C-alpha positions as a Markdown table, in Angstrom:
| # | Residue | x | y | z |
|---|---|---|---|---|
| 1 | Met | 0.0 | -0.1 | 0.0 |
| 2 | Ser | 2.8 | 2.5 | 0.9 |
| 3 | Asp | 3.7 | 2.0 | -3.1 |
| 4 | Leu | 0.9 | 4.8 | -3.8 |
| 5 | Ile | 2.6 | 7.3 | -2.0 |
| 6 | Ser | 5.4 | 8.4 | -4.7 |
| 7 | Met | 8.7 | 9.4 | -3.2 |
| 8 | Asn | 9.1 | 11.9 | -6.1 |
| 9 | Asp | 6.5 | 14.4 | -4.2 |
| 10 | Ala | 9.1 | 14.6 | -1.5 |
| 11 | Ala | 12.0 | 16.4 | -3.4 |
| 12 | Pro | 9.7 | 19.4 | -4.3 |
| 13 | Val | 8.4 | 19.9 | -0.6 |
| 14 | Glu | 11.6 | 19.8 | 1.0 |
| 15 | Gly | 13.0 | 22.4 | -1.5 |
| 16 | Lys | 10.0 | 24.6 | -0.9 |
| 17 | Ser | 9.2 | 24.3 | 2.6 |
| 18 | Gly | 12.3 | 23.4 | 4.3 |
| 19 | Phe | 11.1 | 20.0 | 5.7 |
| 20 | Asn | 13.9 | 17.2 | 5.8 |
| 21 | Met | 13.4 | 13.7 | 4.7 |
| 22 | Ser | 13.2 | 12.4 | 8.1 |
| 23 | Gln | 10.1 | 14.2 | 8.8 |
| 24 | Ile | 8.4 | 13.3 | 5.5 |
| 25 | Ser | 9.1 | 9.8 | 6.4 |
| 26 | Glu | 7.7 | 9.9 | 9.7 |
| 27 | Val | 4.3 | 11.1 | 8.1 |
| 28 | Lys | 4.0 | 8.6 | 5.3 |
| 29 | Ala | 4.9 | 6.1 | 7.8 |
| 30 | Trp | 2.2 | 7.0 | 10.3 |
| 31 | Val | -0.6 | 7.6 | 7.4 |
| 32 | Val | 0.5 | 4.0 | 6.1 |
| 33 | Ser | 0.3 | 2.4 | 9.0 |
| 34 | Gln | -3.4 | 4.3 | 10.0 |
| 35 | Phe | -4.7 | 3.0 | 7.0 |
| 36 | Asp | -3.3 | -0.4 | 7.1 |
| 37 | Ala | -4.8 | -0.8 | 10.8 |
| 38 | Ala | -8.3 | 0.3 | 9.1 |
| 39 | Gly | -7.8 | -2.0 | 6.2 |
| 40 | Lys | -8.0 | 0.6 | 3.4 |
| 41 | Asp | -5.9 | 2.0 | 0.7 |
| 42 | Val | -4.0 | 5.2 | 1.4 |
| 43 | Leu | -5.4 | 7.9 | -0.8 |
| 44 | Asp | -3.1 | 9.8 | -3.1 |
| 45 | Phe | -2.6 | 13.3 | -2.1 |
| 46 | Glu | -0.2 | 16.0 | -2.8 |
| 47 | Tyr | 2.4 | 16.9 | -0.1 |
| 48 | Thr | 2.2 | 20.6 | 0.9 |
| 49 | Ser | 3.9 | 22.5 | 3.6 |
| 50 | Gln | 0.6 | 23.0 | 5.2 |
| 51 | Ser | -0.5 | 19.1 | 5.0 |
| 52 | Ile | 3.0 | 17.9 | 6.0 |
| 53 | Cys | 2.8 | 20.4 | 8.8 |
| 54 | His | -0.9 | 19.4 | 10.1 |
| 55 | Leu | 0.1 | 15.5 | 9.6 |
| 56 | His | 3.1 | 15.9 | 11.7 |
| 57 | Asn | 1.2 | 17.4 | 14.7 |
| 58 | Leu | -1.4 | 14.9 | 14.1 |
| 59 | Ala | 1.3 | 12.0 | 14.3 |
| 60 | Ala | 2.7 | 13.4 | 17.2 |
| 61 | Leu | -0.3 | 13.6 | 19.1 |
| 62 | Ser | -1.3 | 10.3 | 17.7 |
| 63 | Gln | 1.9 | 8.7 | 19.0 |
| 64 | Ala | 1.9 | 10.2 | 22.4 |
| 65 | Asn | -2.1 | 9.2 | 23.0 |
| 66 | Thr | -0.9 | 5.4 | 22.0 |
| 67 | Gln | 1.8 | 5.4 | 24.0 |
| 68 | Ala | -0.1 | 6.6 | 27.4 |
| 69 | Ala | -3.0 | 4.2 | 26.7 |
| 70 | Leu | 0.0 | 1.6 | 26.1 |
| 71 | Ile | 1.2 | 2.5 | 29.5 |
| 72 | Val | -2.4 | 2.6 | 31.1 |
| 73 | Ala | -3.0 | -0.7 | 29.7 |
| 74 | Asn | 0.1 | -2.5 | 30.9 |
| 75 | Asp | -0.7 | -1.1 | 34.4 |
| 76 | Leu | -4.2 | -2.6 | 34.4 |
| 77 | His | -2.8 | -5.9 | 33.2 |
| 78 | Gln | -0.1 | -6.0 | 35.8 |
| 79 | Lys | -2.9 | -4.8 | 38.5 |
| 80 | Ala | -5.2 | -7.7 | 37.0 |
| 81 | Ala | -2.4 | -10.5 | 37.1 |
| 82 | Glu | -1.4 | -9.1 | 40.8 |
| 83 | Tyr | -5.4 | -9.3 | 41.7 |
| 84 | Ser | -5.5 | -12.8 | 39.9 |
| 85 | Ser | -2.3 | -14.0 | 42.0 |
| 86 | Gln | -3.5 | -12.6 | 45.3 |
| 87 | Ala | -7.0 | -14.2 | 44.5 |
| 88 | Ala | -5.3 | -18.0 | 43.8 |
| 89 | Arg | -3.4 | -17.7 | 47.1 |
| 90 | Ile | -6.4 | -16.7 | 49.2 |
| 91 | Arg | -8.0 | -19.6 | 47.3 |
| 92 | Glu | -5.3 | -21.7 | 48.2 |
| 93 | Ile | -5.4 | -20.8 | 52.0 |
| 94 | Leu | -9.0 | -21.2 | 52.0 |
| 95 | Glu | -8.9 | -24.5 | 50.9 |
| 96 | Asn | -6.0 | -25.6 | 53.2 |
| 97 | Val | -8.1 | -24.5 | 56.4 |
| 98 | Gly | -11.3 | -26.1 | 54.8 |
| 99 | Leu | -13.0 | -23.1 | 53.8 |
| 100 | Ala | -13.2 | -23.4 | 50.1 |
| 101 | Ile | -16.3 | -21.8 | 48.5 |
| 102 | Asp | -17.8 | -25.1 | 47.4 |
| 103 | Ser | -17.7 | -26.5 | 51.1 |
| 104 | Leu | -19.3 | -23.2 | 52.5 |
| 105 | Pro | -22.9 | -22.6 | 53.1 |
| 106 | Ala | -25.2 | -20.8 | 50.7 |
| 107 | Asn | -25.8 | -18.4 | 53.2 |
| 108 | Val | -21.9 | -17.6 | 53.8 |
| 109 | Val | -21.3 | -17.6 | 50.1 |
| 110 | Ala | -24.4 | -15.0 | 49.5 |
| 111 | Ser | -22.8 | -12.8 | 52.3 |
| 112 | Thr | -19.5 | -13.1 | 50.8 |
| 113 | Gln | -20.9 | -11.8 | 47.4 |
| 114 | Val | -22.5 | -9.5 | 49.4 |
| 115 | Ile | -19.7 | -8.1 | 51.1 |
| 116 | Ala | -17.5 | -8.3 | 47.6 |
| 117 | Asn | -20.2 | -6.1 | 45.8 |
| 118 | Val | -20.4 | -3.6 | 48.6 |
| 119 | Ala | -16.4 | -3.4 | 48.3 |
| 120 | Asn | -16.8 | -2.9 | 44.6 |
| 121 | Met | -19.5 | -0.3 | 45.2 |
| 122 | Leu | -17.3 | 1.4 | 47.6 |
| 123 | Asn | -14.2 | 1.2 | 45.3 |
| 124 | Ile | -12.0 | -0.3 | 47.7 |
| 125 | Arg | -9.1 | -2.4 | 47.4 |
| 126 | Asp | -9.9 | -5.1 | 49.9 |
| 127 | Thr | -12.7 | -6.1 | 52.6 |
| 128 | Glu | -10.6 | -5.1 | 55.7 |
| 129 | Leu | -13.1 | -3.4 | 58.3 |
| 130 | Ser | -10.7 | -0.2 | 58.3 |
| 131 | Ser | -11.0 | 0.2 | 54.4 |
| 132 | Phe | -15.1 | -0.2 | 55.0 |
| 133 | Leu | -14.7 | 2.4 | 57.9 |
| 134 | Ile | -12.8 | 4.6 | 55.6 |
| 135 | Ala | -15.0 | 4.3 | 52.9 |
| 136 | Met | -17.8 | 5.1 | 54.9 |
| 137 | Gly | -16.5 | 7.9 | 56.5 |
| 138 | Asp | -15.6 | 9.3 | 53.2 |
| 139 | Ile | -19.5 | 8.5 | 52.2 |
| 140 | Ser | -20.5 | 10.6 | 55.3 |
| 141 | Leu | -18.5 | 13.8 | 54.8 |
| 142 | Arg | -19.5 | 13.8 | 51.1 |
| 143 | Lys | -23.0 | 13.3 | 52.3 |
| 144 | Thr | -22.4 | 16.0 | 54.8 |
| 145 | Arg | -20.9 | 18.0 | 51.8 |
| 146 | Thr | -23.9 | 17.4 | 49.7 |
| 147 | Lys | -26.4 | 18.3 | 52.4 |
| 148 | Asp | -24.6 | 21.6 | 53.1 |
| 149 | Lys | -24.7 | 22.6 | 49.6 |
| 150 | Arg | -28.3 | 21.4 | 49.1 |
| 151 | Ile | -29.1 | 23.9 | 52.0 |
| 152 | Gln | -27.3 | 26.5 | 50.3 |
| 153 | Leu | -28.9 | 25.5 | 46.9 |
| 154 | Glu | -32.1 | 26.0 | 48.7 |
| 155 | Arg | -31.4 | 29.3 | 50.4 |
| 156 | Glu | -30.5 | 30.4 | 47.1 |
| 157 | Ser | -33.6 | 29.0 | 45.4 |
| 158 | Lys | -35.5 | 30.7 | 48.2 |
| 159 | Ile | -33.9 | 34.0 | 47.3 |
| 160 | Leu | -34.3 | 33.7 | 43.5 |
| 161 | Leu | -37.7 | 32.6 | 44.0 |
| 162 | Asp | -38.7 | 35.6 | 46.3 |
| 163 | Gln | -36.7 | 37.9 | 43.5 |
| 164 | Thr | -39.1 | 36.0 | 40.7 |
| 165 | Arg | -42.3 | 37.3 | 42.9 |
| 166 | Met | -41.2 | 40.7 | 43.5 |
| 167 | Ala | -40.1 | 40.6 | 39.6 |
| 168 | Ile | -43.7 | 39.5 | 38.6 |
| 169 | Ala | -45.3 | 41.8 | 41.1 |
| 170 | Arg | -43.3 | 44.9 | 39.4 |
| 171 | Leu | -44.1 | 43.6 | 36.2 |
| 172 | Thr | -47.8 | 43.3 | 37.0 |
| 173 | Phe | -47.3 | 46.9 | 38.6 |
| 174 | Leu | -46.0 | 48.2 | 35.4 |
| 175 | Lys | -48.2 | 46.8 | 33.2 |
| 176 | Arg | -51.0 | 48.1 | 35.3 |
| 177 | Thr | -49.5 | 51.8 | 35.1 |
| 178 | Val | -49.3 | 51.2 | 31.3 |
| 179 | Gln | -52.7 | 50.4 | 30.9 |
| 180 | Gln | -53.4 | 53.4 | 33.2 |
| 181 | Leu | -51.4 | 55.5 | 31.3 |
| 182 | Glu | -53.2 | 54.5 | 28.0 |
| 183 | Asp | -56.4 | 54.9 | 29.2 |
| 184 | Asp | -55.6 | 58.7 | 30.4 |
| 185 | Ser | -53.8 | 59.3 | 27.6 |
| 186 | Ser | -57.2 | 60.3 | 25.3 |
| 187 | Pro | -58.3 | 63.0 | 28.0 |
| 188 | Cys | -54.6 | 64.2 | 28.0 |
| 189 | Glu | -54.4 | 64.5 | 24.5 |
| 190 | Ala | -57.7 | 66.1 | 24.1 |
| 191 | Gln | -56.6 | 68.6 | 27.0 |
| 192 | Met | -53.2 | 68.9 | 24.8 |
| 193 | Glu | -55.0 | 69.8 | 21.7 |
| 194 | Lys | -57.1 | 72.5 | 23.7 |
| 195 | Trp | -53.8 | 74.1 | 25.0 |
| 196 | Lys | -52.4 | 74.0 | 21.9 |
| 197 | Thr | -55.4 | 76.0 | 20.3 |
| 198 | Asn | -55.1 | 78.4 | 23.2 |
| 199 | Leu | -51.5 | 78.7 | 22.3 |
| 200 | Glu | -52.4 | 79.6 | 18.5 |
| 201 | Val | -54.8 | 82.0 | 19.7 |
| 202 | Met | -52.3 | 83.9 | 22.2 |
| 203 | Ala | -49.8 | 84.0 | 19.7 |
| 204 | Ala | -52.2 | 85.7 | 17.3 |
| 205 | Lys | -53.3 | 88.0 | 20.0 |
| 206 | Glu | -49.5 | 88.8 | 20.7 |
| 207 | Asn | -48.9 | 89.6 | 17.1 |
| 208 | Gln | -51.8 | 91.8 | 17.1 |
| 209 | Tyr | -50.7 | 93.7 | 20.4 |
| 210 | Ile | -47.4 | 93.9 | 19.0 |
| 211 | Gln | -48.6 | 95.9 | 15.9 |
| 212 | Gln | -51.0 | 97.9 | 18.0 |
| 213 | His | -48.2 | 98.9 | 20.2 |
| 214 | Ala | -46.1 | 99.7 | 17.0 |
| 215 | Asn | -49.1 | 101.7 | 15.7 |
| 216 | Phe | -49.5 | 103.7 | 18.6 |
| 217 | Lys | -45.9 | 104.3 | 19.6 |
| 218 | Glu | -45.8 | 105.7 | 15.7 |
| 219 | Leu | -49.0 | 108.0 | 16.5 |
| 220 | Leu | -47.3 | 109.3 | 19.7 |
| 221 | Asn | -44.3 | 110.3 | 17.6 |
| 222 | Arg | -46.2 | 111.7 | 14.8 |
| 223 | Val | -48.0 | 114.1 | 17.7 |
| 224 | Gly | -44.9 | 114.8 | 19.1 |
| 225 | Tyr | -45.4 | 112.9 | 22.4 |
| 226 | Thr | -42.0 | 112.5 | 24.4 |
| 227 | Pro | -41.2 | 110.8 | 27.6 |
| 228 | Glu | -40.7 | 113.9 | 29.6 |
| 229 | Ile | -44.7 | 114.5 | 29.1 |
| 230 | Ser | -45.8 | 112.4 | 32.2 |
| 231 | His | -49.5 | 112.2 | 33.9 |
| 232 | Arg | -48.4 | 114.1 | 36.4 |
| 233 | Val | -47.2 | 117.1 | 34.5 |
| 234 | Leu | -50.3 | 117.0 | 32.5 |
| 235 | Val | -52.4 | 117.2 | 35.8 |
| 236 | Glu | -50.3 | 120.1 | 37.1 |
| 237 | Met | -50.5 | 122.0 | 33.8 |
| 238 | Ala | -54.5 | 121.2 | 33.9 |
| 239 | Glu | -54.5 | 122.7 | 37.5 |
| 240 | His | -52.8 | 125.9 | 36.4 |
| 241 | Arg | -55.0 | 126.0 | 33.5 |
| 242 | Gln | -58.0 | 126.3 | 35.9 |
| 243 | Glu | -56.3 | 128.6 | 37.9 |
| 244 | Leu | -55.6 | 131.0 | 34.8 |
| 245 | Glu | -59.1 | 130.2 | 33.6 |
| 246 | Lys | -60.4 | 131.6 | 36.9 |
| 247 | Lys | -58.2 | 134.7 | 36.8 |
| 248 | Thr | -59.0 | 135.6 | 33.4 |
| 249 | Thr | -62.7 | 135.0 | 33.4 |
| 250 | Pro | -63.5 | 138.3 | 35.4 |
| 251 | Ile | -61.2 | 140.1 | 32.8 |
| 252 | Val | -63.2 | 138.8 | 29.9 |
| 253 | Asn | -66.6 | 139.8 | 31.6 |
| 254 | Thr | -65.1 | 143.0 | 31.9 |
| 255 | Leu | -64.1 | 143.4 | 28.6 |
| 256 | Arg | -67.9 | 142.1 | 27.3 |
| 257 | Ser | -69.3 | 144.9 | 29.4 |
| 258 | Tyr | -67.3 | 147.3 | 27.5 |
| 259 | His | -69.4 | 146.4 | 24.6 |
| 260 | Asp | -72.7 | 148.0 | 26.0 |
| 261 | Leu | -70.7 | 151.3 | 26.4 |
| 262 | Pro | -70.8 | 154.0 | 23.6 |
| 263 | Pro | -68.1 | 154.1 | 21.6 |
| 264 | Asp | -65.0 | 156.3 | 22.7 |
| 265 | Lys | -61.8 | 155.5 | 20.7 |
| 266 | Asp | -59.6 | 156.7 | 23.2 |
| 267 | Leu | -60.6 | 154.9 | 26.1 |
| 268 | Ala | -61.2 | 151.7 | 24.1 |
| 269 | Ala | -57.5 | 151.8 | 23.1 |
| 270 | Leu | -56.9 | 152.6 | 26.9 |
| 271 | Ala | -58.9 | 149.7 | 28.1 |
| 272 | Ile | -57.5 | 147.6 | 25.1 |
| 273 | Glu | -53.8 | 148.3 | 25.9 |
| 274 | Asp | -54.5 | 147.6 | 29.6 |
| 275 | Lys | -56.2 | 144.4 | 28.8 |
| 276 | Glu | -53.2 | 143.4 | 26.7 |
| 277 | Arg | -51.0 | 143.8 | 29.3 |
| 278 | Glu | -52.6 | 141.8 | 31.5 |
| 279 | Tyr | -53.1 | 139.0 | 29.0 |
| 280 | Ala | -49.5 | 139.4 | 28.3 |
| 281 | Ala | -48.7 | 138.9 | 31.9 |
| 282 | Ala | -51.1 | 135.6 | 32.3 |
| 283 | Glu | -49.4 | 134.1 | 29.4 |
| 284 | Lys | -45.9 | 135.0 | 30.7 |
| 285 | Cys | -47.3 | 133.3 | 33.8 |
| 286 | Leu | -48.4 | 130.3 | 32.4 |
| 287 | Glu | -45.1 | 130.0 | 30.7 |
| 288 | Asp | -43.2 | 130.2 | 33.6 |
| 289 | Val | -45.3 | 127.4 | 35.3 |
| 290 | Leu | -45.0 | 125.2 | 32.6 |
| 291 | Gln | -41.2 | 125.6 | 32.0 |
| 292 | Ser | -40.7 | 125.0 | 36.0 |
| 293 | Ala | -42.8 | 121.9 | 36.0 |
| 294 | Leu | -40.6 | 120.7 | 32.9 |
| 295 | Ala | -37.7 | 121.5 | 34.7 |
| 296 | Thr | -38.8 | 119.6 | 38.2 |
| 297 | Thr | -39.7 | 116.3 | 35.8 |
| 298 | Glu | -36.3 | 116.4 | 34.1 |
């Protein structure tokens, strides 16, 4: 079967990848042995650096596992031989003292078989009382550890159960809250639409008021309004006007009484000059009062 693997393929591989002939020979020998053991022909394949490296690693791993298996198998064979020899020696001793298995009662054989089964179950090498005590102590310790672990697991399970119940309760509360929010969403949406409409109306009113303010400001600028003309100044000017009207009313009445007199040019001219002087004095007084009021405001 090894003839199927050509040696001519090894030369290019050695030149390209740097593998030596011994490594390639080891790989070829291992492949041939594996296919021979399986009873199959070796498949023809091309040697490459990747295939040689992979097969060499597999061969090394397989040989290591095979060697370890042989060591374990030899140890088990040796132990079996020792157990067989010890069994033959014990059987011979029992036969010499008249305790052969064939001569023992059935109940003794059954008890012996039970003891052997228990020893095998406890995984002890002999049936000595000390071995049984040690095995039973080991089982008791493992039982105690298992019990402690079971108690711990029960505690953790209880904690997890409580947490699960709390999570379920919270989930139920959240579902109720979500449902309540969904139920309350319709009135809230209607209220939001109402507020939106109100906001639009308020925005329109704001624009209207801004336009009216601009119009009023333009009107005040057109009529000559200044910030110095305050309400207090206007009130003071109105009061002074009333005082001046009180002072000028008798003069006007006197002038009207002159209309009933016969015309006298000289007297009329004197009266007119006198009234003009009084009128000029009154205007000057009014102007002084306005000036003083404006100065006080500034």
